[in-house]
N, C-alpha and C positions, 0 to 999 in steps of 0.2 A: 135089790137087783144083784145079779151075779155076772161075772165076766167069763167069756169063753175064749180059749186060745186054741189054735189049730195050725198045723203045717200042711199046705195043700201041694201035692206033687213035689214036695221038697223045694219049691221055687218061691213061695210067698208065705209070709207070716201074717196071720189075721187074728185080731182080737175084736170081738163084738159082743154087745149086751144081748142076753137072751130075751126075746119078746114072746108075746102070746102066740104070734104067728111064726114061730121059729122054723116051721117047715119051709118057709121061703128060702132059707139058707141051705136046704138040702139035708139029707140024712147020712151022707157018706163021709162026713168029716170026723176025724179022730179028735174028740173034745176033752179038754181038761178044764173042769169047772172050779173056780175059786171065788171067794167073796171079794167085794170091793175093798173091805178092810184088810183082808189078807194080802191083797195086791199091794195096797199102800204100805203096809208094814214091811214089805220086802224091798221097797224102793230105797236104795242107798245111793248117796252121791259118789261119783258122778252119775247122773242119770243115764240109763241105757237108751239106745235109739228108739226102742219100742215105747219106753216111758214118754219120750218126747213126742213121738208120733201120736200116741193116745191123747196126750194133753193138748196137742195142737188141734186135732180133729174135734174132740169133745169141746174144746174151747170155742171153736167157730160156732157151734150150735148153741152153746150156752150164751155167748155174747149176743147173738141174734134173738134168742127166746127171752132173755132178760129185758131187752130194750123194746120188744114187740108191742106191749100195750101203750108205750109212750113214743112210738115211732113217729117221726116227723112232727113232733111238738117243737116249734121254733120259739114259742113263748115259754121260757123255762119257769116263770112264775105260775103260769097256768098248769104246767106239768106238776109242779109241787102241790098246788091246790087240789088238783084232780086225783093224784096218786100218792102224794107224800114222797119220802125217800124210797126209791125202788131197790130193794135188796133181795127180793124173792120174785118168783114167777107170779104174774098177776093176769087176771082176765081183763081184756080191753073193754071199754065202755063208750057208748055214745052219750053226748055229742063229743066230737073231736074239733076243738076250736080252730085248728090250723089246717083242716082237711081241704084239699083242692079237688076232691072228687066231683064237685059241682061243675068244674070246667074241664073235666076229663071225658074222653069219648072213645069208643071202639065199635066199628061196624064191620063184621066179618065179610070178606070178599065173597065167600060162599059158606054154606051151612057147615061143611066139614071143618071149617076153620073157626068155629065158635069156641072161644077160650074163656068166656065169662060164665057160661052154664047157669044162667038165672041170676047171677050177681049184677047184671046190667041194669036191673031195676033200681039199684042204689046209686048208679052213676048219674051225674047231673043234679044231684041233691046236695045241699049244704049240711055240714056238721056230721057227716057219716064217717065213722072210723074206718081207716084203711083195712084193718084186720078184725072187723067187728065180730066175726063168728069163730075166731080162733080161741082156743082154751089156754089157760095158764100152762106154761111149759111147752107150748106148740110153736113151731117155727114158721116164719114167713115163707112166702113162695120161693124166694131165692134159695133159701137153705133147704126147702123141700126138694128142689131140683138138685142141689148139691148132694143130698142123700141118695137120689136116684142115680147120680153119677157114680157114687161110691158103691152102690149095689151092682151097677153094671161092671165096674172094675172087679168086684168080688166074684161075680159070675163068670166073666170072660177072661180075666187075667190081664187084660189090656183094654185099650179104648181107641177105636178109630173114629174119625170125624163122622162117618156115616152112621155108625152104631149109636154114637151119642145123640146125634140129631134125630134119629129114628125114635130113640127113647124119649127125648124132649117132646117131640111132636105127639107121640102116643099119650104121654102124661098130660099134656095141656089140652088135648082135644077129647079126652075121655071124661065124661061127666062123673063126678064123685071122687076123682083122684085128689082134689084139694078143695078147701073150703075158704080160701082167701078172697076177699072182695076186690082188692086192688091188683091190677096187672101193670107192671112197669112198662115204660115206653119201649124198651128194647124188645120185649116180647110182642107188643102190639105191632111194632115195625116188622119183626120177623114174620108174623103170621099174615100181615097184609101182603108182603111179598110172596109168601108161600101160597096164599090163596089166589094170587094173580099168576101163578104158574112158574115161579122161579125155582131153580134147584135149591134144596135146603142149604147147601153149602154156600150159596150166594145170597141168602136172605137176611143175614145179620147187618146191623148198622155199622157203618165205617166212619162214624164221627162221634163215637161214644165217649163219655167223660165221667161215668158214674162208678163210685167205689163198690157198689153192689156187684159189679161184674166179676170182681176177684173171688167172690164166693164160688163161682163156677170154674175158677182156675186152681185154687188152692188144693182141692182134693187130689188133683193130678200131681201137683208139686210135692205133696206129702207122700202119696202112695209110691212114687218113684224116687224118693229122696236119696236112696242109697246109690243111685246113678244120677248125680246132679246134672250132668250135661243133657241127658235124655229127659229128665224131669223138667228142666227149663224149656227145652224144645217143645215137648208135647203140651205143657201148660200154656205157653204163649200162643201156640197154634190153636188150641181149644178156645182161648180167649177171643181170637179173631172171629170165631163162628157166630158169636152173639154180640161181642163188644169190641169191634174193630176200631182202628184209628190211631194216630200218632200219640195222643195223650195216654190212652190205655196201654199202648206198647211200652212207652218209656217208664211209666209207673209200675207196670206189670213186671218189667225186668228188675226194677229196684226191689219190689216186694218178693218176687220169686227168689232172687239172690239172697236177700236178707233172711227169708224163712229157711232156705236150704242151709245157710250158714249156722243159724240157730239150732237146727236139727242136728248139726254136726258138733254142737257144743261150743261154738264161738260166742264171745261176748256180744251183747247188743250193740255196743259202740262199734266194734269191728265189723259186725254184720251189716249195719246200716252204711258205714263208710264204704265197704266193698260193693254194696248194692248201688250206692250213688255213683261210684266210679264205673260200674258195669253199665249203668243206664245213662251215663254222661249227664247226671243231674247234680246240681250244687246243693247237697244235703249234708249239713254238718251237725252231728249229734250234740256237740258242745253248744252250738247256737240254740238248739231245741231245749237243751237242759237249762240254759239261762232263763227260760220262761217258767221253770218249775215254781219259783216263789209266788207267782201270780195265781189267783183263783182259776180253777179249771174252766169255769164258764166265761172267764175273760179271755183265756187263751183259745178255747174252742167256742167261738161265738163272736169274738171281736177281732183278736189277732188273726185267727183263721176262721173262716166261715164254718158253721156247723152243717152246711148243706152237703149234698152228695158229690159235688164236683171234685175230681181227683186232685187238682192242683192245690186245694186246701184240705180236702178230707184225708189224704194220705199223710202229709206232714202233721196234721192234728193227731192222727192215730199214732204216729211214731213218737210224738211228744208224750202221749199218754203211756205208751209202752216204756219209754225211758223213765218216766216218773214213778210208774207202778211196777217196775220190772220184778221187784221182790214181793209185791202185794197184789197178785193177780185178781183176787176177789174184789178188793177195793178199786182196782183199775176198771173192771167192767161196771161196777156201780157208778163210778165217776163218769165214765163214758155215757151210760144211760141217762144220767141226770143232766148232761150237756145238751140233750135234745137234738133236733135236726135229724140227719140220717144216722141216728145212733145204732140202728140195726146193721146198716152197711159197715160202719166203722167197727161195730162190736164183733162182727164175724172175723174181720182182719185182726183186730186187737186180740181177740180170744185165741186165734191161731198163734200169734207171736208170743203172747204170755204163756200159752200152753207149751210151746216148744221150749221155752226157757225153764219152766217149772215142772213139767210133766203132769200126769193125771192127778197127783197129790196136791197140785196147786189149786184144784177146784173143790169146793165144799161138797160133801156127799149129797146135801139137799138139792144142789143144782144138777149133779150127775143123775141122781135117781129121779128127779122131777121132769126130765126131758120126756115128752110124751112119745116121741118116735126117735129113739137114739140111733145114731148112724153106725154102720159097720166101720171098723177101723182097719184099714188095709195098708200094708207096707210090703212091697215086693223086694225080694233079693235081686241083686244084679244078675241079669241073664246074658248069655252069649248072644251078641248081635244087637243088643240094646245100647 
């Protein structure tokens, strides 16, 4: 894989991997092509802002893809027996012993709101893997949507609520755009409302509590990180479109502030502390660090639930970030092996660890193994933003 850097209209800096369908990115960019190894060899401490941005965005996608085959395994013994220690991208397999697809359902309000596209035949059945047709190195639906958001930012240079929701609706309702079997509750809720005639901006849930929602917030946090006030404002507003509610707001403030501080080079301790103060949440990094001597599966699984609910999932992710701040590869492996919503946690953890360690924090096999790498977009501050 090679990397591409370009300056567009002297307003935004973009670095993205070259794909086979590179024409999607246009042909009018001035491109400078360098190898991944050449990029890494020129990274010197302290990390530059684009190093941190690259590490954060790629980290999101790595954390999700690594955990994908064992996503929502709550029985970690079964996880070990089925897949062993997961340190590389793997193909998911049926049966999935903890799958709840047998009690999940979605009936579109009208034909144009079909978002299952043939996958519905697997709903209502036991032992079906949530991501049964995804390939090793492929991302779950949440991160596929995050990639669409980054492509939208790259194309338009900004993101309005209407443009993002139009993009989301087109992606979800067009057959063949994704091959994931499971559709999370927030999307089913959104398209039930949309099919019943609600305006897209009013279709999102307002009682959301799932860590996966931050996958659709972080692309904006990172892209506009050079203007922190605007980054936080647009990130939190975008979050409400699909993941509204007081729980998502307070934890979203904490995570947005923490990530923005890390992208500026602050220590993780300081970043979390300021994030907690900004969100009026009682989060003490020293208390989380006191848990480090315990096994990860005890901390994430017993002390904190390994499920997706933010009141446990975010502190669990911060614990892992603190423990593995200097070992990002081992951090994502540990998160994966803790099971539960490891893909949701993995995307957040990958962004935090990537912001601290830059692109060089990730092994080349993980970077090169992503089947659909994201564009990496970071905008310079503009007048009026």
